[in-house]
TORMARDO-204072 format. One record per atom (N, C-alpha, C): residue in three letters; x, y, z. Coordinates in pm, whole numbers, plus 32768, in hexadecimal, padded with zeros to 4 digits. Last residue first. Example, Ala and Ser with C-alpha at 12.3 -4.5 7.8 and 13.67 -1.06 7.14 Angstrom:
BEGIN
+---------+------+------+------+
| residuo |    x |    y |    z |
+---------+------+------+------+
|     SER | 8505 | 7F1F | 82C4 |
|     SER | 8557 | 7F96 | 82CA |
|     SER | 850A | 8003 | 8313 |
|     ALA | 8527 | 7DC7 | 830C |
|     ALA | 84CE | 7E3E | 830C |
|     ALA | 8528 | 7EB6 | 830C |
+---------+------+------+------+
***
This chain:
BEGIN
+---------+------+------+------+
| residuo |    x |    y |    z |
+---------+------+------+------+
|     LYS | 97D6 | 57A0 | 77BA |
|     LYS | 9803 | 5755 | 7744 |
|     LYS | 9897 | 5750 | 7737 |
|     CYS | 978D | 584E | 7881 |
|     CYS | 97BB | 57C8 | 78A9 |
|     CYS | 97ED | 5777 | 7832 |
|     LYS | 972B | 592A | 77FC |
|     LYS | 97AB | 5937 | 7841 |
|     LYS | 97E5 | 58AE | 7863 |
|     VAL | 9632 | 58C5 | 77AC |
|     VAL | 9695 | 58E8 | 7746 |
|     VAL | 971F | 58F2 | 7783 |
|     LEU | 95B6 | 58AE | 78A4 |
|     LEU | 95D0 | 5837 | 7856 |
|     LEU | 9639 | 5850 | 77EA |
|     GLU | 95A0 | 59BE | 78EB |
|     GLU | 95EF | 5960 | 793F |
|     GLU | 9614 | 58E2 | 78F2 |
|     SER | 94F4 | 5A15 | 7822 |
|     SER | 957A | 5A4E | 782D |
|     SER | 95D6 | 59F3 | 787F |
|     ASN | 940F | 5981 | 7867 |
|     ASN | 9450 | 596A | 77E6 |
|     ASN | 94DF | 599F | 77E8 |
|     GLN | 93CF | 59F6 | 795A |
|     GLN | 93F3 | 5968 | 7955 |
|     GLN | 943D | 5948 | 78D4 |
|     SER | 9391 | 5AF7 | 78FA |
|     SER | 93FD | 5AE5 | 795A |
|     SER | 942C | 5A53 | 7959 |
|     GLN | 92B5 | 5ABD | 785D |
|     GLN | 932B | 5AF9 | 7820 |
|     GLN | 93A5 | 5AE8 | 787A |
|     LEU | 9206 | 5A5F | 7922 |
|     LEU | 9233 | 5A05 | 78B8 |
|     LEU | 92AF | 5A3B | 7872 |
|     LYS | 91E1 | 5B4B | 79BA |
|     LYS | 9218 | 5AD2 | 79F7 |
|     LYS | 9250 | 5A74 | 798D |
|     THR | 916A | 5BEE | 78F5 |
|     THR | 91E9 | 5C16 | 7933 |
|     THR | 922E | 5B9E | 7973 |
|     VAL | 907E | 5B60 | 78CA |
|     VAL | 90DE | 5B71 | 785D |
|     VAL | 9167 | 5B95 | 7894 |
|     GLU | 9005 | 5B82 | 79C6 |
|     GLU | 9028 | 5AFC | 7998 |
|     GLU | 908F | 5B02 | 7926 |
|     ASN | 8FDA | 5C96 | 79C1 |
|     ASN | 902E | 5C5C | 7A2A |
|     ASN | 905E | 5BD1 | 7A00 |
|     LEU | 8F27 | 5CA5 | 78ED |
|     LEU | 8FAA | 5CE6 | 78E2 |
|     LEU | 900B | 5CB0 | 794A |
|     TYR | 8E50 | 5C19 | 795E |
|     TYR | 8E94 | 5BE4 | 78E7 |
|     TYR | 8F1D | 5C23 | 78D5 |
|     LEU | 8E09 | 5CC6 | 7A31 |
|     LEU | 8E30 | 5C3B | 7A4B |
|     LEU | 8E7E | 5C01 | 79D6 |
|     ALA | 8DC7 | 5DAC | 79A0 |
|     ALA | 8E35 | 5DB1 | 7A01 |
|     ALA | 8E66 | 5D24 | 7A21 |
|     ARG | 8CEA | 5D4A | 7910 |
|     ARG | 8D61 | 5D79 | 78C8 |
|     ARG | 8DD9 | 5D7C | 7926 |
|     ASP | 8C33 | 5D1B | 79DC |
|     ASP | 8C69 | 5CAB | 798F |
|     ASP | 8CE9 | 5CD2 | 7947 |
|     LYS | 8C09 | 5E28 | 7A26 |
|     LYS | 8C3B | 5DC8 | 7A89 |
|     LYS | 8C79 | 5D4F | 7A42 |
|     PHE | 8BA0 | 5E8E | 793A |
|     PHE | 8C1F | 5EC3 | 796D |
|     PHE | 8C5D | 5E66 | 79D4 |
|     PHE | 8AB4 | 5DF5 | 7929 |
|     PHE | 8B17 | 5DEF | 78BE |
|     PHE | 8B9F | 5E21 | 78EF |
|     GLU | 8A2C | 5E43 | 7A15 |
|     GLU | 8A55 | 5DB7 | 7A01 |
|     GLU | 8AC2 | 5DAC | 7998 |
|     HIS | 8A02 | 5F53 | 79D6 |
|     HIS | 8A4E | 5F2E | 7A4E |
|     HIS | 8A82 | 5E9E | 7A41 |
|     LEU | 895E | 5F37 | 78F7 |
|     LEU | 89E3 | 5F73 | 78E9 |
|     LEU | 8A3C | 5F51 | 7960 |
|     LEU | 887C | 5ECA | 7977 |
|     LEU | 88C6 | 5E7C | 7913 |
|     LEU | 8952 | 5EB3 | 78FE |
|     GLY | 8830 | 5FA4 | 7A19 |
|     GLY | 8855 | 5F24 | 7A55 |
|     GLY | 88A4 | 5ECC | 79F6 |
|     ASP | 87F2 | 6060 | 7950 |
|     ASP | 885B | 607C | 79B2 |
|     ASP | 888C | 5FFB | 79F4 |
|     VAL | 871B | 5FDC | 78D7 |
|     VAL | 8795 | 5FF5 | 788A |
|     VAL | 880A | 6012 | 78E8 |
|     THR | 8669 | 5FE6 | 79B4 |
|     THR | 8693 | 5F66 | 797A |
|     THR | 8714 | 5F76 | 792B |
|     ALA | 8643 | 60F5 | 79DA |
|     ALA | 867D | 60A7 | 7A47 |
|     ALA | 86B1 | 6021 | 7A13 |
|     PHE | 85CB | 6131 | 78E1 |
|     PHE | 864B | 616D | 7906 |
|     PHE | 868F | 6121 | 7978 |
|     TYR | 84DA | 6092 | 78E1 |
|     TYR | 853F | 6089 | 7879 |
|     TYR | 85C7 | 60BA | 78A9 |
|     ASP | 843E | 5FD8 | 79D5 |
|     ASP | 846F | 605E | 79B5 |
|     ASP | 84E6 | 6052 | 7954 |
|     VAL | 837B | 5ED0 | 7940 |
|     VAL | 83D7 | 5F04 | 79A5 |
|     VAL | 8407 | 5F8D | 7978 |
|     PRO | 8265 | 5DF7 | 7905 |
|     PRO | 82AD | 5E73 | 78E9 |
|     PRO | 8305 | 5E9C | 7960 |
|     HIS | 8292 | 5C9A | 78E4 |
|     HIS | 8254 | 5D08 | 792D |
|     HIS | 82A7 | 5D86 | 7915 |
|     LEU | 8238 | 5B88 | 7810 |
|     LEU | 8294 | 5BF5 | 7835 |
|     LEU | 8249 | 5C59 | 788B |
|     GLY | 820E | 5A26 | 77F7 |
|     GLY | 81DA | 5AAD | 780F |
|     GLY | 8247 | 5B0D | 7839 |
|     HIS | 82A3 | 5960 | 76FA |
|     HIS | 8294 | 5981 | 7788 |
|     HIS | 8263 | 5A0F | 7795 |
|     PHE | 82FF | 5851 | 762B |
|     PHE | 82B3 | 58CD | 763F |
|     PHE | 82A2 | 58E2 | 76D5 |
|     PHE | 83A3 | 578C | 7539 |
|     PHE | 83A3 | 57C5 | 75BF |
|     PHE | 834B | 5841 | 75C0 |
|     TYR | 835D | 5729 | 743D |
|     TYR | 83AD | 56D7 | 7498 |
|     TYR | 83A6 | 5708 | 7528 |
|     LYS | 828A | 570C | 7353 |
|     LYS | 8293 | 5766 | 73C5 |
|     LYS | 82D9 | 5717 | 7434 |
|     ILE | 831D | 56B8 | 7220 |
|     ILE | 82E7 | 5687 | 729F |
|     ILE | 82F6 | 56F4 | 7309 |
|     LYS | 82F7 | 56A2 | 70CC |
|     LYS | 8315 | 5701 | 7138 |
|     LYS | 82CD | 56D4 | 71B8 |
|     ILE | 8391 | 55D9 | 6FE6 |
|     ILE | 831C | 55E4 | 703D |
|     ILE | 8343 | 563A | 70B4 |
|     ASN | 8464 | 559D | 6F3B |
|     ASN | 8429 | 5623 | 6F3B |
|     ASN | 83A5 | 562E | 6F85 |
|     SER | 84E0 | 54B2 | 6F6B |
|     SER | 8477 | 54AF | 6F06 |
|     SER | 8428 | 5533 | 6F02 |
|     GLY | 8585 | 54ED | 703F |
|     GLY | 85C1 | 54D8 | 6FBC |
|     GLY | 855B | 54D6 | 6F4C |
|     THR | 84C5 | 55E4 | 70FB |
|     THR | 8503 | 5562 | 70E6 |
|     THR | 853F | 5559 | 705A |
|     LYS | 84E8 | 5707 | 71A8 |
|     LYS | 84C1 | 56D2 | 7126 |
|     LYS | 850D | 5650 | 710E |
|     TYR | 8465 | 5780 | 72D2 |
|     TYR | 84CF | 5732 | 7295 |
|     TYR | 849A | 56F6 | 7213 |
|     TYR | 8421 | 58AB | 7382 |
|     TYR | 83F8 | 5848 | 731F |
|     TYR | 8473 | 5801 | 72E9 |
|     LEU | 83D6 | 5932 | 74B1 |
|     LEU | 8446 | 5903 | 7461 |
|     LEU | 8411 | 5895 | 7405 |
|     VAL | 8339 | 5A49 | 753F |
|     VAL | 8329 | 59C9 | 74F9 |
|     VAL | 83A6 | 59AD | 74A8 |
|     PHE | 82B7 | 5AF2 | 764E |
|     PHE | 8330 | 5ADD | 7600 |
|     PHE | 8324 | 5A52 | 75C3 |
|     LYS | 8188 | 5BAA | 7674 |
|     LYS | 81D1 | 5B2C | 7674 |
|     LYS | 824D | 5B34 | 761D |
|     ASN | 80C9 | 5C6F | 7664 |
|     ASN | 811E | 5C6F | 76DB |
|     ASN | 816C | 5BEB | 76E7 |
|     GLY | 80D6 | 5C7F | 7513 |
|     GLY | 808C | 5CB2 | 7587 |
|     GLY | 80E9 | 5CB9 | 75FE |
|     GLU | 81E6 | 5BE0 | 74C6 |
|     GLU | 8159 | 5BDC | 749E |
|     GLU | 8105 | 5C03 | 7515 |
|     VAL | 8311 | 5BFF | 744B |
|     VAL | 82C9 | 5C2E | 74C1 |
|     VAL | 8239 | 5C3A | 7492 |
|     GLU | 83D6 | 5AF7 | 73C3 |
|     GLU | 836B | 5B59 | 73B9 |
|     GLU | 8342 | 5B85 | 7444 |
|     TYR | 84DB | 5A61 | 7308 |
|     TYR | 84A6 | 5A91 | 7387 |
|     TYR | 8438 | 5AF5 | 736B |
|     THR | 8556 | 5939 | 7268 |
|     THR | 8523 | 59C2 | 7264 |
|     THR | 84E2 | 59E1 | 72EA |
|     VAL | 863E | 585E | 71DD |
|     VAL | 8602 | 588F | 7259 |
|     VAL | 85D4 | 591F | 7244 |
|     ASN | 86C2 | 5820 | 70FA |
|     ASN | 8654 | 57C6 | 7120 |
|     ASN | 860B | 57F5 | 719D |
|     THR | 8796 | 58BF | 70E2 |
|     THR | 8723 | 58E6 | 7091 |
|     THR | 86AB | 588D | 70AF |
|     SER | 8834 | 590A | 7215 |
|     SER | 880E | 58A9 | 71B0 |
|     SER | 8797 | 58DC | 7162 |
|     ASP | 8913 | 5949 | 72FB |
|     ASP | 88C9 | 5992 | 7295 |
|     ASP | 88AF | 5931 | 7223 |
|     THR | 88FC | 58C1 | 7448 |
|     THR | 892F | 58C7 | 73BF |
|     THR | 88D8 | 591F | 7367 |
|     GLU | 8878 | 58D0 | 7541 |
|     GLU | 8906 | 58F1 | 7535 |
|     GLU | 8932 | 590B | 74A6 |
|     LEU | 8773 | 5877 | 7520 |
|     LEU | 8789 | 58FF | 7552 |
|     LEU | 8819 | 592C | 753B |
|     TYR | 87A0 | 5773 | 74C6 |
|     TYR | 8757 | 57D1 | 7470 |
|     TYR | 876B | 5861 | 749D |
|     LEU | 8823 | 5707 | 75A8 |
|     LEU | 8868 | 570E | 7527 |
|     LEU | 8825 | 5774 | 74CC |
|     LYS | 8753 | 5715 | 7663 |
|     LYS | 87CF | 5760 | 7679 |
|     LYS | 881A | 5772 | 75F6 |
|     LEU | 86A0 | 5661 | 75E6 |
|     LEU | 867A | 56EC | 75FD |
|     LEU | 86F5 | 5743 | 7612 |
|     ASN | 8733 | 5572 | 75F3 |
|     ASN | 8710 | 55AD | 7572 |
|     ASN | 86EE | 5640 | 7580 |
|     GLU | 8739 | 5554 | 770B |
|     GLU | 87B7 | 555D | 76BF |
|     GLU | 879D | 559D | 7636 |
|     PHE | 8627 | 553E | 773E |
|     PHE | 8671 | 55B0 | 7773 |
|     PHE | 86F6 | 55C2 | 772B |
|     TYR | 85F0 | 544B | 76B6 |
|     TYR | 85A8 | 54C5 | 7693 |
|     TYR | 85F8 | 553F | 76C1 |
|     LYS | 8690 | 539A | 7744 |
|     LYS | 86AC | 53B1 | 76B6 |
|     LYS | 866A | 5433 | 7688 |
|     GLU | 860C | 53A7 | 783B |
|     GLU | 8699 | 53CE | 7831 |
|     GLU | 86C0 | 53EC | 77A2 |
|     PRO | 8502 | 534C | 77F7 |
|     PRO | 851C | 53D2 | 782D |
|     PRO | 85AE | 53FF | 7823 |
|     ASP | 84C5 | 52B2 | 76BE |
|     ASP | 8500 | 52A3 | 7743 |
|     ASP | 8524 | 532E | 7779 |
|     VAL | 839A | 5314 | 761C |
|     VAL | 842C | 5310 | 761B |
|     VAL | 845B | 5301 | 76AB |
|     SER | 8290 | 5356 | 75D2 |
|     SER | 82BA | 52CA | 75E9 |
|     SER | 8352 | 52B9 | 75DB |
|     LEU | 8243 | 5455 | 75D7 |
|     LEU | 8282 | 5427 | 755B |
|     LEU | 82B0 | 5395 | 7563 |
|     LEU | 81DF | 5469 | 76D5 |
|     LEU | 8188 | 5490 | 7666 |
|     LEU | 81BE | 545F | 75E1 |
|     LYS | 82BC | 542C | 7770 |
|     LYS | 8252 | 53C8 | 7763 |
|     LYS | 81F4 | 53E9 | 76F0 |
|     SER | 8349 | 5519 | 776D |
|     SER | 8382 | 54A4 | 7727 |
|     SER | 8318 | 5439 | 7711 |
|     LEU | 82AA | 55B9 | 780E |
|     LEU | 82B4 | 55D8 | 7780 |
|     LEU | 82EA | 5561 | 7731 |
|     ASN | 82DA | 553C | 7908 |
|     ASN | 8252 | 553F | 78CF |
|     ASN | 8253 | 555D | 7839 |
|     THR | 83EE | 5570 | 7924 |
|     THR | 83BC | 54E6 | 791E |
|     THR | 8332 | 54E1 | 78DF |
|     ILE | 83E6 | 5684 | 793A |
|     ILE | 842F | 5648 | 78CA |
|     ILE | 8400 | 55B8 | 78B6 |
|     GLN | 835C | 5698 | 7A2A |
|     GLN | 831F | 56CF | 79B1 |
|     GLN | 8362 | 5696 | 7934 |
|     GLU | 8413 | 5625 | 7AD9 |
|     GLU | 8392 | 55E3 | 7AC7 |
|     GLU | 834A | 5617 | 7A4A |
|     LYS | 84EB | 56E2 | 7ACB |
|     LYS | 84FB | 5658 | 7A9D |
|     LYS | 8474 | 5615 | 7A81 |
|     LYS | 8479 | 582C | 7A60 |
|     LYS | 84A8 | 57C9 | 7AC1 |
|     LYS | 84A8 | 573C | 7A85 |
|     VAL | 84C1 | 5956 | 79D9 |
|     VAL | 848A | 58D3 | 79B5 |
|     VAL | 84CA | 586B | 7A11 |
|     ASP | 8468 | 5AA0 | 79EF |
|     ASP | 84BB | 5A38 | 7A2B |
|     ASP | 8476 | 59B3 | 7A0F |
|     THR | 8463 | 5BBB | 7919 |
|     THR | 8423 | 5B43 | 794F |
|     THR | 848E | 5AE8 | 7989 |
|     SER | 841B | 5D09 | 78A4 |
|     SER | 8472 | 5CA5 | 78E2 |
|     SER | 841F | 5C2C | 790C |
|     TRP | 8432 | 5E22 | 77CA |
|     TRP | 83E6 | 5DB8 | 780A |
|     TRP | 8448 | 5D52 | 7842 |
|     ALA | 842F | 5F77 | 7769 |
|     ALA | 8479 | 5F02 | 7798 |
|     ALA | 8419 | 5EA2 | 77DD |
|     LYS | 8448 | 6081 | 767B |
|     LYS | 83F8 | 6027 | 76CB |
|     LYS | 844F | 5FB0 | 76F5 |
|     LEU | 84A9 | 6126 | 75B9 |
|     LEU | 84B7 | 6151 | 7644 |
|     LEU | 845E | 60FF | 76A1 |
|     HIS | 84FF | 602C | 74E4 |
|     HIS | 84F2 | 60BD | 74E9 |
|     HIS | 8509 | 60EB | 757A |
|     GLU | 8509 | 5F1C | 75AB |
|     GLU | 84D8 | 5F49 | 7528 |
|     GLU | 84B7 | 5FDE | 7533 |
|     LEU | 8594 | 5E0E | 764E |
|     LEU | 8597 | 5EA0 | 7640 |
|     LEU | 856A | 5EC3 | 75B3 |
|     VAL | 855D | 5D09 | 772D |
|     VAL | 8549 | 5D38 | 76A4 |
|     VAL | 8545 | 5DD0 | 76A6 |
|     VAL | 85F6 | 5C10 | 77E5 |
|     VAL | 85D1 | 5C9E | 77E1 |
|     VAL | 85C7 | 5CC5 | 774E |
|     ILE | 85D9 | 5AE7 | 7896 |
|     ILE | 85D9 | 5B26 | 7813 |
|     ILE | 85AB | 5BB6 | 7823 |
|     LYS | 867C | 59EF | 794B |
|     LYS | 863B | 5A72 | 7950 |
|     LYS | 8646 | 5AAC | 78C4 |
|     LEU | 8659 | 5896 | 79A7 |
|     LEU | 868E | 5903 | 7956 |
|     LEU | 863C | 5981 | 796A |
|     SER | 86D0 | 5763 | 7A3E |
|     SER | 866E | 57CE | 7A2A |
|     SER | 86AA | 5836 | 79CD |
|     ASP | 879A | 56BB | 7A89 |
|     ASP | 8715 | 5681 | 7A71 |
|     ASP | 86A7 | 56EB | 7A63 |
|     GLU | 8889 | 5756 | 7A73 |
|     GLU | 888B | 56C4 | 7A6A |
|     GLU | 8802 | 5688 | 7A4A |
|     ASN | 8835 | 5877 | 79A6 |
|     ASN | 8869 | 5836 | 7A1E |
|     ASN | 8860 | 579F | 7A0D |
|     ILE | 885A | 5979 | 78CD |
|     ILE | 883F | 58EA | 78D5 |
|     ILE | 8885 | 58B0 | 794F |
|     GLU | 87CC | 5A8F | 786F |
|     GLU | 8824 | 5A63 | 78DB |
|     GLU | 8801 | 59D2 | 78F5 |
|     SER | 87B0 | 5B48 | 774F |
|     SER | 878F | 5ACA | 7792 |
|     SER | 87F9 | 5AAE | 77FA |
|     TYR | 8723 | 5C52 | 76AE |
|     TYR | 878C | 5C2E | 770D |
|     TYR | 875C | 5BB0 | 7753 |
|     ILE | 86DB | 5CCA | 7575 |
|     ILE | 86BD | 5C62 | 75D6 |
|     ILE | 8738 | 5C4D | 762D |
|     LYS | 864E | 5DDD | 74C7 |
|     LYS | 86C2 | 5D9F | 7506 |
|     LYS | 8694 | 5D3C | 756F |
|     PHE | 85AF | 5DFD | 7387 |
|     PHE | 85B3 | 5E0B | 7417 |
|     PHE | 862C | 5DC0 | 744C |
|     PRO | 851B | 5E75 | 7259 |
|     PRO | 8591 | 5E45 | 72A4 |
|     PRO | 8581 | 5E5D | 733A |
|     GLY | 83B8 | 5E2C | 723F |
|     GLY | 8434 | 5E6C | 721B |
|     GLY | 84A9 | 5E38 | 726C |
|     SER | 82F5 | 5D03 | 71FA |
|     SER | 8318 | 5D78 | 7249 |
|     SER | 83A0 | 5DAE | 721D |
|     LYS | 82CF | 5C24 | 7163 |
|     LYS | 825C | 5C7C | 7174 |
|     LYS | 827F | 5CFD | 71BD |
|     ASP | 83C6 | 5BAA | 7162 |
|     ASP | 837B | 5BAE | 70E5 |
|     ASP | 830B | 5C14 | 70EC |
|     GLY | 84B5 | 5C6F | 7222 |
|     GLY | 8450 | 5C08 | 7211 |
|     GLY | 840D | 5C14 | 7189 |
|     ALA | 8604 | 5C9B | 7241 |
|     ALA | 858C | 5CD4 | 7205 |
|     ALA | 852B | 5C62 | 71EE |
|     VAL | 86F1 | 5CCE | 734B |
|     VAL | 86AA | 5C7C | 72EA |
|     VAL | 8636 | 5CCB | 72B0 |
|     GLU | 881C | 5CDE | 73F9 |
|     GLU | 87B1 | 5D2A | 73B9 |
|     GLU | 8774 | 5CD4 | 734E |
|     LYS | 8881 | 5C4E | 7533 |
|     LYS | 887E | 5C55 | 74A2 |
|     LYS | 880C | 5CAD | 7472 |
|     PHE | 8934 | 5BBC | 7630 |
|     PHE | 88F0 | 5C37 | 7609 |
|     PHE | 88F5 | 5C3E | 7571 |
|     ILE | 8953 | 5AE1 | 773A |
|     ILE | 894D | 5AEF | 76A9 |
|     ILE | 88FE | 5B6E | 768A |
|     HIS | 8A07 | 5A4C | 783C |
|     HIS | 89BF | 5AC3 | 7811 |
|     HIS | 89C5 | 5ACB | 7778 |
|     LYS | 89F7 | 593F | 791D |
|     LYS | 8A22 | 596F | 789A |
|     LYS | 89C9 | 59E4 | 7872 |
|     MET | 8A6B | 58A0 | 7A3B |
|     MET | 8A0E | 5901 | 7A03 |
|     MET | 8A4A | 5935 | 7982 |
+---------+------+------+------+
***
């Protein structure tokens, strides 16, 4: 599972924050804008259906989607259009493709932010524990020299 959190500004909408939780064959997207929050869960079959719209292999489509959500690229833009989250990809010839779209449902803003903070602190504790282990291993290796 991979967690991505970023702030973006759409061409048509103001700045908003996107939290993506990417799993092996599905993903969860949370959008925060001002004091509003929306969420969606995207299952494997929905990803497959979207890939067919663009005539792209489902695995390649999902790999690209993960890459677009993970990286900051000027070729990728995001919008909240009504109750939909949309990811546009701009090709090398400057053609803008609606690469991904999915319906959003409103969720409680404060409960969502609280849940995200809980996840961030949990991840932080795991990462700090891993850093401590690596530092300890490094110290042992230095002693063995």
